[in-house]
C-alpha positions in Angstrom: -20.1 -44.1 5.8 -20.0 -40.3 6.3 -19.1 -40.7 9.9 -16.3 -43.1 9.0 -14.9 -40.5 6.6 -15.1 -37.7 9.1 -13.4 -39.9 11.7 -10.7 -40.6 9.2 -10.2 -36.9 8.5 -10.0 -36.1 12.3 -7.4 -38.8 12.8 -5.3 -37.4 10.0 -5.6 -33.9 11.4 -4.7 -35.1 14.9 -1.7 -37.1 13.7 -0.4 -34.3 11.5 -0.8 -31.8 14.3 1.3 -34.0 16.7 4.0 -34.3 14.1 4.0 -30.6 13.4 4.3 -29.8 17.2 7.4 -32.1 17.2 8.8 -30.1 14.2 8.6 -33.3 12.1 7.2 -31.3 9.1 8.2 -33.7 6.4 6.4 -36.6 8.1 3.4 -34.4 8.7 3.3 -33.6 5.0 3.5 -37.3 4.2 0.5 -37.8 6.4 -1.6 -35.3 4.5 -0.4 -36.5 1.1 -1.2 -40.1 1.9 -4.7 -39.2 3.2 -5.4 -37.0 0.2 -4.5 -39.8 -2.1 -7.2 -41.8 -0.4 -9.7 -39.0 -0.3 -8.7 -36.7 -3.1 -12.1 -34.8 -3.0 -12.0 -34.1 0.7 -12.3 -30.3 1.2 -11.4 -30.7 4.9 -8.1 -32.4 4.1 -7.3 -30.2 1.2 -7.9 -27.0 3.2 -6.0 -28.3 6.2 -3.1 -29.3 3.9 -3.0 -25.9 2.3 -2.9 -24.2 5.7 -0.1 -26.6 6.8 1.9 -25.8 3.7 1.6 -22.1 4.4 2.8 -22.6 8.0 5.6 -24.8 6.7 6.7 -22.1 4.2 6.6 -19.4 6.9 8.6 -21.6 9.3 11.2 -22.2 6.6 11.5 -18.5 6.0 11.9 -17.9 9.7 14.6 -20.5 10.1 16.5 -19.3 7.1 16.4 -15.8 8.6 17.6 -17.0 11.9 20.6 -18.7 10.2 21.3 -15.4 8.3 21.2 -13.5 11.6 23.6 -16.0 13.1 26.0 -15.7 10.2 25.8 -11.9 10.3 26.6 -11.9 14.1 29.7 -14.1 13.3 30.9 -11.6 10.7 30.4 -8.8 13.3 32.8 -10.6 15.6 35.4 -10.8 12.9 35.4 -7.1 12.0 37.8 -6.1 14.8 40.1 -9.0 14.0 40.4 -7.9 10.3 41.1 -4.4 11.4 43.9 -5.6 13.7 45.3 -7.6 10.9 45.4 -4.6 8.6 47.1 -2.6 11.3 49.8 -5.3 11.7 50.5 -5.8 8.1 50.1 -2.3 6.8 49.4 -2.0 3.0 50.3 -5.7 2.4 48.6 -6.9 -0.8 47.4 -10.2 0.7 45.9 -8.3 3.6 44.1 -5.9 1.2 42.6 -8.8 -0.8 41.5 -10.6 2.4 39.9 -7.5 3.7 38.1 -6.8 0.4 36.7 -10.3 0.3 35.6 -10.0 3.9 33.8 -6.7 3.2 32.1 -8.3 0.3 30.7 -11.0 2.7 29.6 -8.3 5.1 27.7 -6.4 2.4 26.1 -9.6 1.0 25.1 -10.6 4.6 23.6 -7.2 5.3 21.6 -7.1 2.0 20.3 -10.6 2.6 19.2 -9.7 6.1 17.4 -6.6 4.7 15.4 -8.8 2.3 14.5 -11.3 5.0 13.5 -8.5 7.3 11.1 -7.0 4.7 9.4 -10.4 4.4 9.2 -10.7 8.2 7.6 -7.3 8.4 5.0 -8.4 5.8 4.1 -11.5 7.9 4.1 -9.3 11.0 7.1 -11.1 12.6 8.4 -7.8 14.1 10.7 -9.2 16.7 12.7 -11.2 14.1 12.7 -8.3 11.7 14.1 -6.0 14.3 16.9 -8.5 15.2 17.9 -8.9 11.5 17.8 -5.2 10.8 20.0 -4.4 13.8 22.6 -6.8 12.6 22.4 -5.5 9.1 22.9 -1.9 10.3 25.9 -3.0 12.4 27.4 -4.8 9.5 27.5 -1.6 7.4 28.8 0.6 10.2 31.0 3.5 9.2 33.6 1.8 7.0 31.3 0.0 4.6 29.5 2.3 2.2 25.8 2.0 1.7 23.7 3.8 -0.9 21.3 6.4 0.4 18.2 4.6 -0.8 19.2 1.3 0.9 20.1 3.1 4.1 16.8 5.0 4.2 14.9 1.8 3.6 16.8 0.1 6.4 16.1 2.9 8.8 12.4 3.0 7.9 12.0 -0.7 8.3 13.7 -0.7 11.6 11.6 2.2 12.8 8.4 0.3 11.8 9.6 -2.8 13.6 10.3 -0.8 16.7 7.0 1.0 16.5 5.0 -2.2 16.2 6.8 -3.9 19.0 6.1 -0.9 21.3 2.4 -1.2 20.3 2.4 -4.9 21.2 4.3 -4.5 24.5 3.6 -1.0 25.7 5.8 0.1 28.6 4.2 2.3 31.1 6.0 5.5 31.5 7.5 5.9 34.9 6.0 8.7 37.0 8.5 11.5 37.4 9.2 12.3 41.0 7.5 15.5 42.0 7.7 17.7 45.0 5.6 16.1 47.8 2.1 17.7 48.1 0.3 18.2 51.3 -1.7 15.1 52.3 -4.9 17.0 52.2 -4.6 17.5 48.4 -4.4 13.8 47.6 -7.8 12.4 46.7 -7.4 8.9 45.4 -10.2 7.5 43.3 -11.9 4.4 44.9 -10.8 1.2 43.2 -13.2 -1.2 45.0 -15.2 -1.8 41.8 -12.1 -2.6 39.8 -10.9 -4.9 42.5 -14.2 -6.8 42.4 -14.2 -7.0 38.7 -10.7 -8.5 38.7 -11.7 -10.9 41.4 -14.7 -12.1 39.3 -12.4 -12.6 36.3 -14.4 -10.1 34.1 -11.4 -9.0 32.0 -13.4 -6.9 29.4 -15.0 -4.8 32.1 -11.7 -4.6 34.0 -9.9 -3.3 30.9 -12.5 -0.5 30.5 -12.3 0.4 34.2 -8.5 0.5 34.0 -8.7 2.9 31.0 -11.1 5.2 32.8 -8.9 5.1 36.0 -5.8 6.0 33.9 -7.6 8.9 32.2 -9.0 10.3 35.4 -6.0 9.7 37.7 -2.8 8.8 35.8 -0.8 9.2 39.0 -3.0 7.0 41.1 -0.9 5.1 43.6 -2.6 1.8 42.9 -2.7 2.1 39.2 0.6 0.3 38.4 -0.2 -2.7 40.7 -3.7 -3.0 39.2 -2.4 -2.9 35.7 0.2 -5.5 36.5 -2.5 -7.7 38.0 -4.7 -7.3 34.9 -1.8 -8.1 32.5 -1.0 -11.3 34.5 -4.6 -12.5 34.4 -4.9 -11.6 30.7 -1.8 -13.5 29.7 -2.7 -16.5 31.8 -6.2 -16.6 30.4 -5.0 -16.1 26.9 -2.4 -18.8 27.0 -4.9 -21.2 28.5 -7.4 -20.5 25.8 -4.9 -20.9 23.0 -3.7 -24.2 24.4 -7.2 -25.6 25.1 -8.4 -24.5 21.6 -5.4 -26.1 19.9 -6.0 -29.4 21.8 -9.6 -29.4 20.8 -8.8 -28.6 17.2 -6.1 -31.3 16.9 -8.7 -33.8 18.3 -11.1 -32.8 15.5 -13.5 -30.9 17.8 -13.5 -27.8 15.6 -16.7 -26.2 16.9 -15.6 -26.4 20.5 -12.2 -25.0 19.7 -13.8 -22.1 17.8 -16.1 -21.4 20.8 -13.0 -21.3 23.1 -11.1 -18.9 20.8 -14.1 -16.7 20.3 -14.6 -16.3 24.0 -10.9 -15.4 24.4 -11.3 -12.9 21.6 -13.7 -10.9 23.8 -11.0 -10.0 26.3 -8.0 -10.1 23.8 -9.3 -8.7 20.5 -5.9 -7.5 19.5 -4.2 -10.9 19.6 -3.2 -11.9 16.0 -2.8 -15.6 16.8 -6.4 -15.8 18.1 -7.7 -14.0 14.9 -5.8 -16.5 12.7 -7.1 -19.5 14.7 -10.7 -18.3 14.5 -10.4 -17.6 10.7 -8.9 -21.0 10.2 -11.5 -22.9 12.2 -14.4 -21.0 10.5 -13.0 -22.1 7.0 -12.7 -25.7 8.1 -16.3 -25.7 9.5 -17.6 -24.2 6.2 -15.9 -27.0 4.3 -17.3 -29.6 6.7 -20.8 -28.2 6.2 -20.4 -28.3 2.5 -19.3 -31.9 2.7 -22.2 -33.0 4.8 -25.0 -31.0 3.1 -26.9 -32.9 0.4 -26.7 -31.4 -3.1 -29.3 -28.7 -3.5 -30.2 -28.5 0.2 -29.6 -25.4 2.3 -27.4 -25.8 5.4 
């Protein structure tokens, strides 16, 4: 009986996951709700449905912000047109009213984007927050007044989004050209060990060796190529681990998915998606153990 219930739960999770990947969120919710009506006391289904609802809410906020950005961009395109209309008609009353209504729309759009951007910053969606704040700043421009507090908050939020994006995607500073030195003074540090580490796929060790090489010889002629090779391997390994873990999770093999994600966490500890997946899988496993452990017995 217990195995049949667990199989049912896995099938529900798998079906809902497929629907979610197809962006059929409403049908996925129906899957969960129908299953919970059958097993109202299932901690696995309840926890998974709660996580699904959170993802659904975040997805809704993101889509609404994307729509707001699109509307703001459309208003930006109209600014020059309204200015030309004002120049053509002069101090015409109708033109003044039209311009006033248009500026009201600009302000409302900018304020809405600021609110959405603050929510995006809280959920660490820095790319979308940056896009929204840039449009909001352009909507205000020079001819639409903005109070000092609102302007300061916009600039601070935009600076924070930019800072976080630089941390996630650091750009290596280009080496400034210097006067050529005599060949006898160039003493490149051997990179054989790092080459072997990369060839073996040992990314944690390669990361440490790259850091040491950068500290000892920031102008090393092979440093940029080795860093690019490491980044390529890291991204490929990370993408593969995320995809494999998601497939295992959707099939109900939570423990194996967790093992895949934990292994990837060793070479990509800063990845937020991995952290979230690991935390989610650990919660589900705890609920499964609680379900399968007899009352009073220790797991």
